[in-house]
C-alpha positions as CSV (number, residue, x, y, z in Angstrom):
1,M,-23.6,39.3,-26.1
2,T,-19.9,37.6,-26.9
3,L,-19.2,36.0,-23.4
4,Q,-22.6,34.5,-23.9
5,F,-22.3,33.2,-27.3
6,S,-19.3,31.7,-27.4
7,K,-19.9,30.1,-23.8
8,C,-23.0,28.9,-25.8
9,A,-20.8,27.6,-28.6
10,S,-18.2,26.3,-26.9
11,C,-20.9,23.9,-24.5
12,L,-22.5,22.7,-27.6
13,L,-19.5,21.8,-29.8
14,F,-18.6,20.1,-26.1
15,A,-22.3,18.3,-26.5
16,L,-21.4,17.0,-30.0
17,F,-18.0,15.3,-28.9
18,V,-19.8,13.7,-26.5
19,V,-22.3,12.6,-28.7
20,T,-20.1,11.5,-31.4
21,T,-17.8,10.1,-29.1
22,N,-20.8,8.0,-27.6
23,G,-20.7,9.8,-24.4
24,A,-18.6,10.9,-21.5
25,P,-14.9,9.9,-21.2
26,N,-13.3,6.9,-19.3
27,I,-11.9,9.1,-16.3
28,L,-8.3,6.8,-14.6
29,F,-7.2,8.9,-12.4
30,I,-3.4,7.9,-10.9
31,L,-2.4,9.4,-7.4
32,T,1.0,8.2,-6.3
33,D,2.0,8.9,-2.5
34,D,5.0,10.8,-1.5
35,V,7.2,11.5,-4.6
36,G,9.4,14.4,-4.8
37,W,9.1,16.9,-7.5
38,N,12.5,15.7,-8.6
39,D,12.0,12.5,-8.2
40,V,10.9,12.1,-11.9
41,S,13.3,12.2,-15.0
42,F,10.9,14.8,-16.7
43,H,12.1,17.1,-13.7
44,R,15.8,16.2,-14.9
45,S,16.5,13.9,-12.0
46,T,19.9,12.3,-13.0
47,L,19.5,9.1,-10.6
48,I,16.4,8.3,-11.2
49,E,14.6,7.1,-14.9
50,T,10.9,7.2,-14.9
51,P,10.6,6.8,-19.5
52,H,6.9,6.2,-19.0
53,L,5.5,9.2,-16.8
54,D,8.0,11.1,-18.9
55,E,6.0,10.1,-22.0
56,L,2.8,11.3,-20.2
57,A,4.1,14.6,-19.6
58,E,6.2,15.1,-22.9
59,T,2.0,14.2,-25.0
60,G,0.4,15.7,-22.8
61,L,-1.0,19.0,-20.7
62,L,2.0,19.5,-17.7
63,L,0.9,21.8,-15.0
64,N,3.7,23.4,-14.0
65,N,2.1,25.0,-11.0
66,Y,0.0,22.3,-9.8
67,Y,-0.7,22.8,-5.6
68,V,-2.3,19.8,-3.6
69,Q,-1.9,19.6,0.4
70,P,0.7,18.5,2.8
71,V,0.1,15.2,3.9
72,C,-2.1,12.4,3.0
73,T,-5.6,12.4,4.4
74,P,-5.9,16.8,3.3
75,T,-5.2,16.0,-0.5
76,R,-7.7,12.8,-1.0
77,S,-10.7,14.4,1.0
78,A,-9.6,17.7,-1.3
79,F,-10.3,15.5,-4.3
80,L,-13.3,13.9,-3.8
81,S,-15.1,17.0,-2.1
82,G,-13.5,19.9,-4.7
83,K,-13.2,21.1,-1.1
84,Y,-10.4,22.5,1.5
85,P,-9.5,20.0,4.1
86,I,-10.4,23.3,6.6
87,R,-14.4,22.5,5.5
88,H,-14.1,19.1,6.9
89,G,-11.9,19.5,10.3
90,L,-9.4,17.4,8.4
91,Q,-6.5,20.1,7.7
92,H,-4.3,18.6,10.7
93,H,-2.2,15.8,9.6
94,V,-3.6,12.4,9.2
95,I,-6.5,10.1,10.2
96,L,-4.4,7.6,12.7
97,P,-5.3,4.0,12.4
98,G,-7.4,4.6,15.5
99,A,-8.9,7.4,15.0
100,P,-12.8,7.5,15.4
101,Y,-13.4,9.7,12.5
102,G,-13.2,10.2,8.5
103,L,-14.5,12.4,6.1
104,D,-17.9,13.5,6.8
105,L,-20.5,11.5,5.3
106,D,-22.5,14.8,4.7
107,E,-20.3,15.5,1.9
108,Y,-21.1,15.1,-2.1
109,L,-18.1,13.4,-3.4
110,L,-17.1,13.2,-6.8
111,S,-18.1,9.4,-7.0
112,Q,-21.3,9.8,-5.9
113,Y,-21.8,12.5,-8.8
114,L,-20.0,10.3,-11.7
115,K,-22.6,7.4,-10.0
116,E,-25.9,8.8,-9.2
117,D,-26.0,12.4,-10.5
118,S,-24.1,12.3,-13.5
119,T,-25.9,11.6,-16.6
120,H,-23.4,8.8,-17.8
121,A,-23.6,7.3,-14.5
122,Y,-20.2,5.9,-13.9
123,H,-19.2,2.4,-13.0
124,T,-16.6,3.4,-9.9
125,H,-13.8,1.7,-9.0
126,L,-11.3,2.8,-6.3
127,V,-7.8,0.5,-5.8
128,G,-5.4,0.8,-3.4
129,K,-5.2,3.7,-0.3
130,W,-8.1,5.1,1.1
131,H,-7.3,7.2,4.1
132,L,-10.3,8.8,4.4
133,G,-11.6,7.3,7.8
134,Y,-12.7,3.1,8.4
135,F,-13.9,3.0,11.9
136,D,-18.0,3.1,10.6
137,I,-18.0,1.4,7.7
138,R,-20.1,3.5,6.7
139,Y,-17.1,5.6,6.0
140,T,-15.5,2.9,3.6
141,P,-15.1,3.0,0.2
142,I,-18.0,0.5,-0.6
143,Y,-20.5,3.1,1.2
144,R,-19.2,6.0,-0.5
145,Y,-20.3,5.3,-4.0
146,F,-17.7,3.0,-5.4
147,D,-19.2,-0.1,-6.8
148,T,-15.6,-2.3,-6.1
149,F,-12.3,-1.4,-3.8
150,Y,-9.6,-3.4,-3.2
151,G,-7.0,-2.3,-1.6
152,Y,-6.2,-1.2,2.2
153,Y,-8.1,1.6,4.6
154,M,-5.4,3.5,6.2
155,D,-1.8,5.2,6.1
156,M,0.6,2.9,5.1
157,Q,1.7,-0.8,5.3
158,D,4.5,-3.2,4.6
159,Y,4.3,-3.5,0.5
160,Y,4.4,-7.3,0.8
161,T,2.8,-8.8,3.8
162,H,0.1,-5.7,3.7
163,Q,0.7,-5.6,7.4
164,R,0.4,-2.5,9.3
165,D,2.2,-1.7,13.1
166,H,0.7,0.8,15.4
167,Y,0.6,0.0,19.2
168,N,-0.4,-3.3,17.7
169,S,-0.3,-5.2,14.2
170,G,-2.5,-6.7,12.3
171,I,-3.4,-6.8,7.9
172,D,-4.8,-4.0,6.1
173,F,-6.1,-5.5,3.3
174,R,-10.0,-5.5,1.7
175,N,-12.2,-6.8,-1.0
176,G,-14.8,-4.6,-1.1
177,T,-15.8,-5.2,2.6
178,F,-14.1,-8.4,3.1
179,P,-11.1,-9.0,4.5
180,I,-8.2,-10.7,2.5
181,A,-6.9,-13.6,4.8
182,S,-5.0,-15.4,2.0
183,F,-2.1,-13.6,-0.3
184,P,0.9,-13.8,-2.1
185,K,3.7,-12.2,-1.0
186,E,3.9,-9.8,-4.2
187,Y,5.0,-6.3,-4.4
188,S,1.7,-4.0,-3.7
189,T,2.7,-1.8,-6.4
190,F,2.4,-4.6,-9.0
191,V,-1.0,-6.2,-7.3
192,Y,-2.4,-2.4,-7.8
193,G,-1.6,-2.5,-11.0
194,N,-2.8,-5.9,-12.1
195,V,-6.0,-5.3,-10.3
196,T,-6.5,-2.5,-12.4
197,K,-5.3,-4.1,-15.6
198,D,-8.3,-6.2,-14.9
199,L,-10.7,-3.8,-14.8
200,L,-9.6,-2.3,-17.8
201,L,-9.2,-5.5,-20.0
202,H,-12.8,-6.4,-18.2
203,Y,-14.2,-2.9,-20.1
204,A,-12.2,-3.6,-23.7
205,K,-13.7,-7.1,-23.6
206,A,-17.3,-5.7,-23.6
207,H,-16.5,-3.0,-26.4
208,Q,-15.3,-6.2,-28.8
209,Q,-18.3,-7.5,-28.2
210,G,-20.5,-5.0,-29.0
211,K,-21.6,-4.9,-25.5
212,D,-21.0,-1.0,-24.6
213,T,-21.3,-0.2,-21.3
214,K,-21.2,3.2,-19.5
215,P,-18.1,5.1,-19.0
216,F,-15.9,4.2,-16.0
217,F,-13.9,5.7,-13.4
218,I,-10.8,4.3,-11.7
219,F,-9.1,5.9,-9.0
220,L,-6.0,3.5,-8.8
221,A,-4.2,5.7,-5.4
222,Y,-0.9,3.7,-5.7
223,Q,1.2,3.1,-2.6
224,S,4.0,3.7,-3.9
225,V,6.2,5.6,-2.7
226,H,5.9,5.9,1.1
227,V,7.3,4.9,3.7
228,P,8.3,1.6,4.8
229,K,10.8,2.0,1.4
230,Q,10.5,-1.5,0.5
231,Y,12.1,-2.8,-2.8
232,E,16.0,-4.1,-4.2
233,H,17.7,-2.5,-6.5
234,K,21.0,-3.1,-8.2
235,I,22.3,0.9,-8.2
236,S,25.5,2.0,-6.1
237,D,24.4,4.9,-4.3
238,T,22.9,3.4,-1.0
239,D,20.7,6.5,-0.4
240,T,19.1,5.9,-3.5
241,R,19.5,2.5,-4.4
242,I,15.9,1.6,-2.7
243,M,14.2,4.9,-4.0
244,A,15.3,4.3,-7.8
245,A,13.9,0.7,-7.8
246,M,10.6,1.4,-6.3
247,M,9.9,4.6,-8.5
248,S,11.1,2.4,-11.0
249,T,8.4,0.1,-10.8
250,L,6.4,2.2,-10.5
251,D,6.7,3.9,-13.5
252,D,7.1,0.6,-14.9
253,S,3.2,-0.3,-13.7
254,I,1.7,2.6,-14.6
255,G,3.6,2.1,-18.5
256,E,1.8,-1.5,-18.4
257,L,-1.5,0.2,-17.9
258,M,-0.8,2.8,-20.9
259,Q,-0.1,0.0,-22.9
260,V,-3.3,-1.6,-21.8
261,L,-5.6,1.3,-22.7
262,R,-3.9,1.4,-26.4
263,H,-3.8,-1.9,-27.3
264,T,-7.6,-1.9,-26.6
265,K,-8.3,0.6,-28.3
266,L,-9.8,2.1,-24.5
267,W,-7.2,5.0,-24.6
268,E,-9.2,7.1,-27.2
269,D,-12.2,7.4,-24.7
270,T,-10.2,8.0,-21.6
271,L,-8.9,10.7,-19.5
272,V,-5.6,10.1,-17.9
273,I,-5.0,12.0,-15.6
274,F,-2.0,11.8,-12.8
275,S,-1.4,13.7,-9.7
276,N,1.0,13.1,-6.7
277,D,-0.8,13.5,-2.7
278,N,2.2,15.8,-1.2
279,G,6.2,16.3,-1.3
280,A,8.5,13.7,-0.4
281,G,10.0,14.0,3.2
282,H,12.8,15.9,3.0
283,F,14.5,14.2,5.9
284,E,13.7,10.6,4.7
285,D,16.9,9.0,1.9
286,G,17.0,8.8,-1.6
287,V,13.9,11.1,-1.9
288,S,14.1,15.0,-3.5
289,N,12.0,18.2,-3.7
290,F,15.4,20.2,-5.6
291,P,15.2,22.3,-5.9
292,L,12.3,23.3,-4.0
293,R,12.5,24.5,-0.3
294,G,11.1,21.9,2.4
295,G,9.1,18.6,1.9
296,K,5.8,16.6,2.9
297,N,4.2,18.0,6.4
298,T,5.5,21.9,5.5
299,L,3.6,24.6,3.6
300,W,6.8,25.1,1.8
301,E,6.9,24.4,-2.1
302,G,8.5,21.5,-1.3
303,G,5.4,19.7,0.4
304,V,2.9,21.4,-2.0
305,R,3.7,22.4,-4.8
306,S,3.7,18.3,-7.1
307,L,3.5,16.3,-10.1
308,G,0.5,16.9,-12.1
309,L,-0.3,16.0,-15.9
310,I,-3.4,14.7,-18.6
311,N,-3.4,12.9,-21.2
312,G,-5.4,10.2,-22.7
313,G,-7.1,10.4,-25.9
314,A,-10.0,12.7,-24.6
315,L,-7.3,15.4,-24.2
316,N,-7.5,17.9,-27.1
317,S,-4.8,17.1,-29.7
318,H,-4.0,20.6,-29.6
319,R,-2.9,20.5,-25.9
320,R,-0.7,17.9,-26.5
321,G,2.9,18.5,-25.6
322,Q,2.2,21.7,-23.6
323,Q,2.6,23.0,-20.1
324,S,0.5,24.8,-18.5
325,D,1.5,27.8,-16.0
326,A,-2.0,28.1,-14.9
327,L,-2.5,27.9,-11.0
328,F,-4.1,24.8,-10.5
329,H,-5.2,22.9,-7.1
330,I,-6.5,19.5,-6.2
331,T,-9.7,20.6,-5.1
332,D,-10.7,21.9,-8.6
333,W,-10.5,18.0,-10.2
334,F,-14.2,17.7,-9.4
335,P,-15.9,20.7,-10.9
336,T,-13.7,20.3,-14.1
337,L,-15.1,16.6,-14.3
338,V,-18.3,17.8,-14.2
339,Q,-17.7,20.5,-17.0
340,W,-16.4,18.2,-18.7
341,T,-18.4,15.1,-18.5
342,N,-21.5,16.8,-18.3
343,P,-21.4,20.6,-19.4
344,S,-25.4,21.5,-19.5
345,A,-24.5,21.0,-15.6
346,L,-22.5,24.2,-14.8
347,L,-25.0,26.5,-17.1
348,D,-28.2,25.9,-15.7
349,Q,-29.3,27.4,-12.8
350,H,-31.6,25.5,-11.4
351,D,-29.4,22.3,-11.6
352,P,-28.8,20.8,-7.9
353,V,-25.4,20.0,-9.1
354,K,-24.3,23.6,-10.1
355,E,-25.8,24.5,-6.5
356,K,-23.0,22.0,-5.2
357,I,-20.2,23.1,-7.1
358,L,-21.1,26.6,-6.2
359,Q,-20.4,26.0,-2.7
360,M,-17.1,23.9,-3.3
361,D,-13.6,25.6,-3.3
362,G,-12.5,24.4,-6.3
363,I,-13.6,25.9,-9.9
364,S,-13.8,24.1,-13.3
365,Q,-10.5,24.4,-15.3
366,Y,-12.3,22.4,-18.1
367,E,-11.9,25.0,-20.6
368,M,-7.8,25.9,-19.7
369,I,-7.1,22.4,-20.0
370,Q,-8.8,21.9,-23.7
371,F,-8.8,24.9,-24.8
372,G,-5.9,26.8,-23.5
373,T,-8.1,29.4,-21.7
374,Q,-10.3,30.4,-19.0
375,S,-13.4,29.1,-17.7
376,V,-16.2,32.0,-18.8
377,D,-18.3,31.6,-15.8
378,N,-15.4,31.5,-13.0
379,G,-12.7,33.3,-14.5
380,S,-9.0,32.1,-13.7
381,R,-7.4,30.8,-10.5
382,R,-6.0,33.5,-8.5
383,E,-5.7,32.1,-5.5
384,I,-4.9,29.3,-3.7
385,L,-5.6,28.5,0.2
386,I,-2.6,26.1,1.0
387,N,-3.4,25.5,4.7
388,V,-4.6,26.9,8.1
389,D,-3.7,24.9,10.9
390,P,-4.2,25.6,14.0
391,I,-2.8,22.9,15.9
392,R,0.2,22.0,13.8
393,L,2.8,22.6,17.0
394,P,2.5,21.7,20.5
395,E,2.8,25.9,21.1
396,C,0.3,26.1,18.3
397,E,-1.9,24.0,20.7
398,S,-1.7,26.0,23.4
399,H,-2.2,28.7,21.9
400,Y,-5.7,27.8,20.1
401,H,-7.5,26.1,23.6
402,A,-6.5,29.4,25.6
403,N,-7.7,32.1,23.1
404,S,-10.6,29.9,21.4
405,S,-12.4,33.3,21.7
406,N,-10.1,35.0,19.7
407,L,-8.5,33.0,17.0
408,D,-9.3,35.9,14.0
409,Q,-6.6,37.7,14.7
410,F,-3.7,35.3,14.6
411,I,-2.8,33.0,12.4
412,C,0.2,30.2,13.8
413,V,0.9,28.3,10.6
414,G,-0.5,29.0,7.6
415,A,0.0,29.5,4.0
416,I,-1.6,31.3,0.9
417,R,-0.6,31.5,-3.2
418,Y,-2.6,35.0,-4.7
419,E,-1.1,34.7,-8.4
420,K,2.6,35.4,-7.9
421,W,2.8,36.1,-4.2
422,K,3.1,33.1,-1.4
423,L,2.6,34.2,2.3
424,I,3.8,31.0,5.1
425,V,3.2,31.7,8.2
426,G,4.8,30.6,11.2
427,K,7.5,27.7,12.1
428,Q,6.8,24.4,10.0
429,A,8.2,21.2,12.0
430,N,9.6,21.2,14.9
431,V,13.3,19.9,13.3
432,D,13.6,23.3,11.5
433,L,16.6,24.0,13.6
434,F,18.3,20.9,12.5
435,H,17.9,22.4,8.5
436,S,21.5,23.3,8.2
437,V,22.5,20.3,9.6
438,H,20.7,17.1,7.2
439,S,18.9,19.1,4.5
440,K,21.1,22.6,3.6
441,R,18.6,25.1,5.7
442,G,15.5,23.3,4.6
443,W,16.4,22.6,1.0
444,N,17.0,18.9,0.1
445,P,20.4,17.7,0.3
446,R,20.0,15.8,-3.1
447,S,21.0,18.8,-4.5
448,E,24.4,17.4,-5.2
449,F,23.7,15.3,-7.7
450,N,21.5,17.9,-10.2
451,T,24.1,18.2,-13.0
452,F,21.4,19.1,-15.2
453,Q,19.4,22.0,-15.2
454,P,17.1,21.7,-13.2
455,T,12.8,22.6,-13.9
456,V,12.4,25.4,-11.6
457,K,15.7,27.5,-11.5
458,C,16.3,29.4,-8.5
459,N,18.3,32.4,-7.7
460,E,21.3,31.3,-5.4
461,N,22.4,34.9,-5.1
462,F,19.2,35.9,-3.4
463,P,20.0,36.1,0.8
464,N,17.9,33.5,2.8
465,T,15.9,36.1,5.2
466,C,12.7,34.1,6.2
467,T,13.3,32.7,9.4
468,E,10.8,30.4,10.8
469,N,10.4,31.7,14.7
470,R,8.9,34.6,14.5
471,W,5.5,33.2,16.4
472,G,2.3,34.6,14.5
473,H,4.3,36.1,11.1
474,G,4.9,35.3,8.2
475,C,7.4,35.5,5.4
476,L,6.1,36.7,1.7
477,F,7.6,35.9,-1.5
478,D,7.7,36.6,-5.1
479,L,7.5,32.9,-6.3
480,E,8.2,34.1,-10.4
481,K,11.5,35.6,-9.4
482,D,12.3,33.2,-6.2
483,P,10.4,30.4,-6.7
484,C,12.7,28.3,-3.9
485,E,11.5,30.5,-1.5
486,F,14.6,32.4,-0.3
487,T,14.3,36.0,0.3
488,D,11.4,37.7,2.5
489,L,9.6,40.6,0.8
490,S,6.9,42.0,3.6
491,D,8.8,44.9,4.4
492,Q,9.3,45.8,0.7
493,F,5.2,45.0,0.1
494,P,3.9,45.8,3.2
495,Q,0.2,46.0,1.5
496,M,0.3,42.9,-0.1
497,Y,1.7,41.0,3.0
498,H,-1.3,42.7,5.0
499,M,-3.8,41.7,2.4
500,L,-2.8,37.9,2.6
501,Y,-2.9,37.8,6.0
502,Q,-6.2,39.0,6.1
503,K,-7.3,36.4,3.8
504,L,-5.9,33.9,6.3
505,L,-7.5,34.9,9.1
506,Q,-10.6,34.7,6.8
507,Y,-10.1,31.3,6.1
508,S,-9.5,30.5,9.9
509,R,-13.0,32.4,10.9
510,E,-14.2,30.1,8.2
511,M,-12.2,26.7,9.2
512,K,-14.0,23.4,11.1
513,P,-11.9,22.5,14.2
514,P,-9.2,19.7,13.4
515,L,-11.4,16.7,14.4
516,Q,-8.7,15.7,16.1
517,L,-9.4,17.3,19.4
518,S,-12.5,16.0,19.6
519,H,-11.6,12.9,18.4
520,G,-9.0,10.8,20.4
521,E,-7.5,7.6,19.3
522,S,-9.1,4.3,20.4
523,R,-6.6,2.0,20.3
524,Q,-7.9,-0.7,22.3
525,H,-11.3,-0.4,20.8
526,A,-9.4,-0.9,17.3
527,N,-6.6,-3.4,18.2
528,P,-6.7,-6.0,15.5
529,Q,-6.4,-8.4,17.9
530,N,-10.1,-7.9,18.1
531,F,-10.9,-8.8,15.0
532,N,-8.8,-12.0,14.0
533,G,-5.9,-10.3,13.1
534,F,-7.2,-7.5,10.5
535,W,-7.6,-3.7,11.4
536,S,-11.6,-3.6,11.1
537,P,-14.2,-1.4,11.6
538,W,-15.0,-0.9,15.7
539,I,-17.7,1.2,15.8
540,G,-21.5,1.0,14.0
541,P,-24.0,-1.0,12.3
542,C,-21.0,-3.3,10.8
543,S,-18.3,-3.7,13.3
544,G,-15.6,-6.6,12.8
545,Y,-14.1,-8.9,11.0
546,G,-16.5,-8.6,7.9
547,N,-18.6,-11.4,6.7
548,T,-21.4,-12.4,4.7
549,T,-23.9,-11.9,7.2
550,C,-22.9,-7.8,8.1
551,A,-25.2,-5.5,8.1
552,N,-26.2,-4.0,4.3
553,V,-26.0,0.0,5.3
554,V,-27.1,1.8,2.2
555,V,-25.9,5.7,2.3
556,N,-28.0,8.5,0.7
557,R,-27.6,12.6,1.2
558,S,-29.5,13.3,3.3
559,R,-29.8,9.8,5.8
560,V,-28.1,6.6,6.5
561,S,-30.9,3.2,6.4
562,I,-29.5,0.1,7.6
563,T,-30.7,-3.3,6.4
564,R,-30.4,-6.6,7.6
565,A,-28.7,-8.1,4.3
566,R,-26.0,-9.6,2.8
567,V,-22.8,-7.2,2.2
568,P,-22.7,-5.4,-1.6
569,T,-21.5,-8.4,-4.0
570,S,-19.5,-6.0,-5.8
571,Q,-16.3,-7.3,-4.8
572,F,-13.4,-9.2,-6.8
573,H,-12.7,-11.9,-6.4
574,H,-9.6,-12.9,-4.6
575,A,-7.5,-15.1,-6.5
576,T,-7.7,-13.4,-10.2
577,P,-8.7,-9.6,-9.4
578,T,-11.4,-9.1,-12.0
579,L,-14.9,-7.3,-11.7
580,S,-17.3,-9.6,-10.6
581,T,-20.1,-9.8,-14.1
582,T,-23.4,-12.1,-14.3
583,A,-24.4,-14.0,-17.6
584,G,-24.2,-12.4,-20.7
585,N,-23.7,-8.8,-21.0
586,R,-25.0,-7.7,-17.2
587,A,-23.0,-6.6,-14.3
588,T,-23.9,-5.7,-11.2
589,D,-23.9,-2.7,-9.1
590,N,-22.9,-1.9,-5.9
591,S,-26.3,-3.3,-4.0
592,G,-26.1,-6.3,-6.1
593,S,-28.3,-5.9,-8.3
594,A,-27.7,-6.8,-12.1
595,V,-27.5,-3.4,-15.0
596,Q,-28.4,-4.2,-18.3
597,L,-25.2,-2.9,-20.7
598,R,-26.6,-2.0,-24.2
599,S,-25.4,-0.4,-27.0
600,L,-27.4,2.5,-28.3
601,P,-27.9,2.3,-32.1
602,M,-25.3,4.7,-34.4
603,W,-28.3,6.3,-36.4
604,Q,-29.2,8.1,-33.2
605,F,-25.8,9.6,-32.3
606,I,-26.0,10.5,-36.3
607,A,-29.4,12.4,-36.0
608,C,-27.8,13.9,-32.9
609,A,-25.0,15.1,-34.7
610,I,-27.4,16.7,-37.1
611,V,-29.5,18.4,-35.1
612,V,-26.5,19.7,-32.8
613,N,-24.3,20.7,-35.6
614,G,-27.8,22.8,-37.1
615,F,-28.1,24.1,-34.3
616,V,-25.0,26.0,-33.8
617,M,-25.0,27.2,-36.9
618,W,-28.2,28.9,-36.6
619,L,-26.5,30.2,-33.7
620,V,-23.5,31.7,-35.6
621,I,-25.7,33.3,-38.5
622,S,-28.1,34.6,-36.3
623,Y,-25.5,36.2,-34.0
624,F,-23.4,37.9,-36.8
625,C,-27.3,39.2,-38.1
626,F,-27.4,40.7,-34.8
627,K,-23.6,42.5,-34.5
628,R,-24.6,43.9,-38.5
629,R,-27.8,45.6,-36.8
């Protein structure tokens, strides 16, 4: 009775919050690329200053046990789908420029929920990096429920020319589905920051004119600080000069966006989420995951334990300035945002959205974020699958092909976190033998620069007893005592080791085979020289350079319909990237149709608030009367 009452009361109180603030919060989700654990000054880096990120961390809620995937594509698929990459066949490496696959069209995405199934019908925008497939236009952002897209399809590019070299050279830069052929040579961090700023100003202007819009979801996926390392700055240390400049520029761009939010009064109705996609590459100059072990493309903490925080006016004021040690995985954002924007969806047993959420690996962390408690329905997160990759190394792939019918007894490379324990299995990279030369046994080489106390404290008296060359065997760590993964405890705690290994085997049985096995690169067909020098879709109903005669492909949940029509008109203007609008207080959606934007009368909000308050009071009185009986 107590649990049911508290669940109902908390949801009704949240419903009151939603009603009295004129709807669900705006969402600005910022995802950076390859930033190391120690590349931000709120983790006490001594060479790189990030004052704007520091302020967000100090005045918001900082997630200390925030986990992502080891590389770009899997993290993005996990965020948008709420599922581990093993469910999609995207657990191995990244989607390369000529790869003819992507995140499956049948997957239910966060953008689809917010735009179509949320009661608030969000405007949805993607700015920056996509990296979830582009070989067929149906896999690109405009057809994955984003109203607008301004950015690039693939993994990396030149920060100024948007050129991507991969066997062939071409430009990867799009406004919606249109290639951008003419652009100033401006640093991409500024480009994507300015596009986002223009979007914010568009919505702020609508508010100021009394034309209250639907809430917005902006997914800002910066290119920075992924390779190539480009930028110059006057820092004496040559190894960190460019990296420090890139981080400083990134921090300034985020700071400008926060200033716009506050200046335009959007801040109070906006949820700001900051995340990084994976750890820094531990052989790249100037980056640091110190004191965590390993880096990008490994399952060590330096590769998968990352930066995460929440801020904005939508965050409970009592949670500001706090830190959370609760386990949090990037898949959790989807169900968390569902509960945040539509709490009743997770309570109604017959709601189709709840059925989809129950199929996800993510859990709602809304109550933990807002109130410091755990979800009544799901409980606290105790377990995170970090990854299972059956073809991580050449010897793994050979074993996979030779033993395809007997894969449920052996893990080549994988890792799992369970409460304070972590099991990591297999050699993490072919370069592991060079750790002692380049990175101090797998730890980042920039440790000598940390004159302050790091936020994660290692016990360097622990012996390093985990060697990575034991085929099919793993190392067990107590991360509360040994967060830097020095000492293998598998012999001391065999039952825990066995339990976690069995969990990995179960995930291995459930996984979809990596798509790389069945989809080799199509370098000849993907060659940008076939498409006026642009990397472009080369398969499907809308292959080629992209123009106004291109087929308009509408992706529905259960089918894909193709009609000969113009490309969706929700593009940014090339010269001044702003949201396309029509006359008056109308905006265009991703099919080009006009959507009326109108304010709801204030008396309706007051009436709803009175009704909800009265209902809550009735529940409280009824509960105590029942208790006395």
